[in-house]
C-alpha positions as a Python dict, from the first residue, in 0.01 Angstrom:
ca = {
    (1, 'X'): (0, 0, 0),
    (2, 'X'): (-165, -290, 178),
    (3, 'X'): (-344, -349, 502),
    (4, 'X'): (-108, -216, 770),
    (5, 'X'): (-325, -333, 1059),
    (6, 'X'): (-345, -682, 911),
    (7, 'X'): (33, -685, 868),
    (8, 'X'): (85, -575, 1229),
    (9, 'X'): (-147, -850, 1350),
    (10, 'X'): (46, -1112, 1150),
    (11, 'X'): (381, -987, 1282),
    (12, 'X'): (255, -990, 1641),
    (13, 'X'): (115, -1341, 1597),
    (14, 'X'): (436, -1477, 1443),
    (15, 'X'): (664, -1305, 1698),
    (16, 'X'): (441, -1437, 1978),
    (17, 'X'): (476, -1795, 1855),
    (18, 'X'): (852, -1756, 1811),
    (19, 'X'): (901, -1615, 2160),
    (20, 'X'): (693, -1887, 2319),
    (21, 'X'): (879, -2150, 2116),
    (22, 'X'): (1214, -2009, 2233),
    (23, 'X'): (1088, -2017, 2594),
    (24, 'X'): (972, -2381, 2550),
    (25, 'X'): (1306, -2477, 2393),
    (26, 'X'): (1502, -2323, 2683),
    (27, 'X'): (1267, -2495, 2929),
    (28, 'X'): (1336, -2835, 2764),
    (29, 'X'): (1714, -2785, 2729),
    (30, 'X'): (1743, -2667, 3087),
    (31, 'X'): (1535, -2952, 3235),
    (32, 'X'): (1688, -3224, 3022),
    (33, 'X'): (2052, -3117, 2979),
    (34, 'X'): (2173, -2813, 3169),
    (35, 'X'): (2019, -2876, 3509),
    (36, 'X'): (2124, -3245, 3532),
    (37, 'X'): (2478, -3153, 3432),
    (38, 'X'): (2489, -2880, 3697),
    (39, 'X'): (2334, -3106, 3959),
    (40, 'X'): (2599, -3374, 3909),
    (41, 'X'): (2921, -3197, 3816),
    (42, 'X'): (3200, -3402, 3664),
    (43, 'X'): (2963, -3656, 3510),
    (44, 'X'): (2849, -3679, 3147),
    (45, 'X'): (2484, -3659, 3059),
    (46, 'X'): (2499, -4021, 2949),
    (47, 'X'): (2634, -4125, 3291),
    (48, 'X'): (2366, -3927, 3472),
    (49, 'X'): (2086, -4071, 3257),
    (50, 'X'): (2222, -4427, 3291),
    (51, 'X'): (2224, -4409, 3673),
    (52, 'X'): (1882, -4251, 3686),
    (53, 'X'): (1747, -4515, 3446),
    (54, 'X'): (1841, -4792, 3691),
    (55, 'X'): (1570, -4692, 3936),
    (56, 'X'): (1346, -4465, 3728),
    (57, 'X'): (1241, -4446, 3367),
    (58, 'X'): (1434, -4162, 3200),
    (59, 'X'): (1222, -4192, 2890),
    (60, 'X'): (915, -4099, 3091),
    (61, 'X'): (1092, -3793, 3223),
    (62, 'X'): (1200, -3682, 2881),
    (63, 'X'): (856, -3736, 2736),
    (64, 'X'): (703, -3541, 3025),
    (65, 'X'): (926, -3238, 2962),
    (66, 'X'): (870, -3250, 2586),
    (67, 'X'): (492, -3270, 2636),
    (68, 'X'): (495, -2970, 2873),
    (69, 'X'): (705, -2765, 2628),
    (70, 'X'): (489, -2880, 2337),
    (71, 'X'): (169, -2773, 2512),
    (72, 'X'): (311, -2419, 2540),
    (73, 'X'): (395, -2411, 2171),
    (74, 'X'): (50, -2551, 2088),
    (75, 'X'): (-119, -2282, 2294),
    (76, 'X'): (88, -2013, 2119),
    (77, 'X'): (3, -2146, 1773),
    (78, 'X'): (-363, -2171, 1871),
    (79, 'X'): (-364, -1816, 2006),
    (80, 'X'): (-210, -1690, 1681),
    (81, 'X'): (-447, -1886, 1459),
    (82, 'X'): (-761, -1789, 1653),
    (83, 'X'): (-644, -1428, 1683),
    (84, 'X'): (-581, -1398, 1309),
    (85, 'X'): (-890, -1591, 1201),
    (86, 'X'): (-1114, -1386, 1437),
    (87, 'X'): (-942, -1064, 1325),
    (88, 'X'): (-863, -975, 1684),
    (89, 'X'): (-659, -658, 1736),
    (90, 'X'): (-284, -696, 1755),
    (91, 'X'): (-286, -599, 2123),
    (92, 'X'): (-529, -882, 2206),
    (93, 'X'): (-308, -1132, 2020),
    (94, 'X'): (-6, -996, 2209),
    (95, 'X'): (-190, -1034, 2540),
    (96, 'X'): (-282, -1394, 2454),
    (97, 'X'): (86, -1474, 2392),
    (98, 'X'): (187, -1290, 2711),
    (99, 'X'): (-62, -1509, 2899),
    (100, 'X'): (101, -1823, 2756),
    (101, 'X'): (445, -1692, 2862),
    (102, 'X'): (310, -1608, 3210),
    (103, 'X'): (173, -1963, 3242),
    (104, 'X'): (517, -2085, 3144),
    (105, 'X'): (626, -2030, 3506),
    (106, 'X'): (400, -2316, 3604),
    (107, 'X'): (538, -2524, 3321),
    (108, 'X'): (893, -2448, 3430),
    (109, 'X'): (809, -2560, 3785),
    (110, 'X'): (644, -2876, 3663),
    (111, 'X'): (923, -2970, 3419),
    (112, 'X'): (1178, -2943, 3699),
    (113, 'X'): (1008, -3231, 3877),
    (114, 'X'): (1035, -3484, 3598),
    (115, 'X'): (1406, -3554, 3565),
    (116, 'X'): (1512, -3325, 3850),
    (117, 'X'): (1359, -3539, 4122),
    (118, 'X'): (1487, -3861, 3965),
    (119, 'X'): (1838, -3710, 3951),
    (120, 'X'): (1807, -3611, 4315),
    (121, 'X'): (1692, -3965, 4404),
    (122, 'X'): (1983, -4126, 4211),
    (123, 'X'): (2270, -3887, 4305),
    (124, 'X'): (2369, -3711, 4627),
    (125, 'X'): (2200, -3379, 4534),
    (126, 'X'): (1874, -3200, 4600),
    (127, 'X'): (1578, -3149, 4370),
    (128, 'X'): (1622, -2768, 4346),
    (129, 'X'): (1712, -2586, 4028),
    (130, 'X'): (2087, -2593, 3971),
    (131, 'X'): (2124, -2340, 3688),
    (132, 'X'): (2040, -1977, 3641),
    (133, 'X'): (1817, -2066, 3343),
    (134, 'X'): (1519, -2168, 3556),
    (135, 'X'): (1536, -1822, 3714),
    (136, 'X'): (1549, -1662, 3370),
    (137, 'X'): (1236, -1857, 3272),
    (138, 'X'): (1058, -1754, 3591),
    (139, 'X'): (1154, -1389, 3548),
    (140, 'X'): (1033, -1398, 3187),
    (141, 'X'): (699, -1533, 3308),
    (142, 'X'): (673, -1261, 3573),
    (143, 'X'): (764, -997, 3317),
    (144, 'X'): (488, -1125, 3086),
    (145, 'X'): (239, -1125, 3370),
    (146, 'X'): (325, -764, 3454),
    (147, 'X'): (318, -668, 3083),
    (148, 'X'): (-41, -781, 3040),
    (149, 'X'): (-207, -498, 3236),
    (150, 'X'): (54, -258, 3093),
    (151, 'X'): (-44, -344, 2735),
    (152, 'X'): (-414, -325, 2821),
    (153, 'X'): (-374, 11, 2996),
    (154, 'X'): (-173, 160, 2711),
    (155, 'X'): (-437, 41, 2464),
    (156, 'X'): (-714, 192, 2679),
    (157, 'X'): (-537, 530, 2691),
    (158, 'X'): (-469, 521, 2314),
    (159, 'X'): (-833, 435, 2239),
    (160, 'X'): (-961, 709, 2470),
    (161, 'X'): (-731, 967, 2307),
    (162, 'X'): (-842, 858, 1959),
    (163, 'X'): (-1208, 889, 2056),
    (164, 'X'): (-1147, 1236, 2203),
    (165, 'X'): (-972, 1353, 1883),
    (166, 'X'): (-1260, 1219, 1675),
    (167, 'X'): (-1515, 1396, 1895),
    (168, 'X'): (-1322, 1724, 1872),
    (169, 'X'): (-1293, 1693, 1498),
    (170, 'X'): (-1667, 1619, 1462),
    (171, 'X'): (-1786, 1889, 1698),
}
């Protein structure tokens, strides 16, 4: 039949990496494409980048956002690999990935500064978020932060109930 617990751990690890990668992809697309287009309506992305590139290095902004997103994916892969290699319970692997998602709020904030501030300096706009997607990322991070104690509490209750059943069966 196979090792069900091992299978669950693998599924949790893979799903955790996929969810963090999706978060990182949305972070990058929002910071590099969606937000600049919303900040300067009526202009193409090429026009926006060209004007920003006159006074600032767009390549640096793009690399900065990609590095921030890549760090998140790297942390998720590391959490999965360490969790599986150390045979950590599935709930611990899930909490590690929730922690990476929660930290994504800081990454979202940071990534908004790279190109966002340069767009604000080059066009008559402000440096604030111009799309709903930054809010979606922030809310996802908050939900992950709230889920961490929820998962830990549910695990504690389940463990306590299992121990009580074992004590009743033995005694």
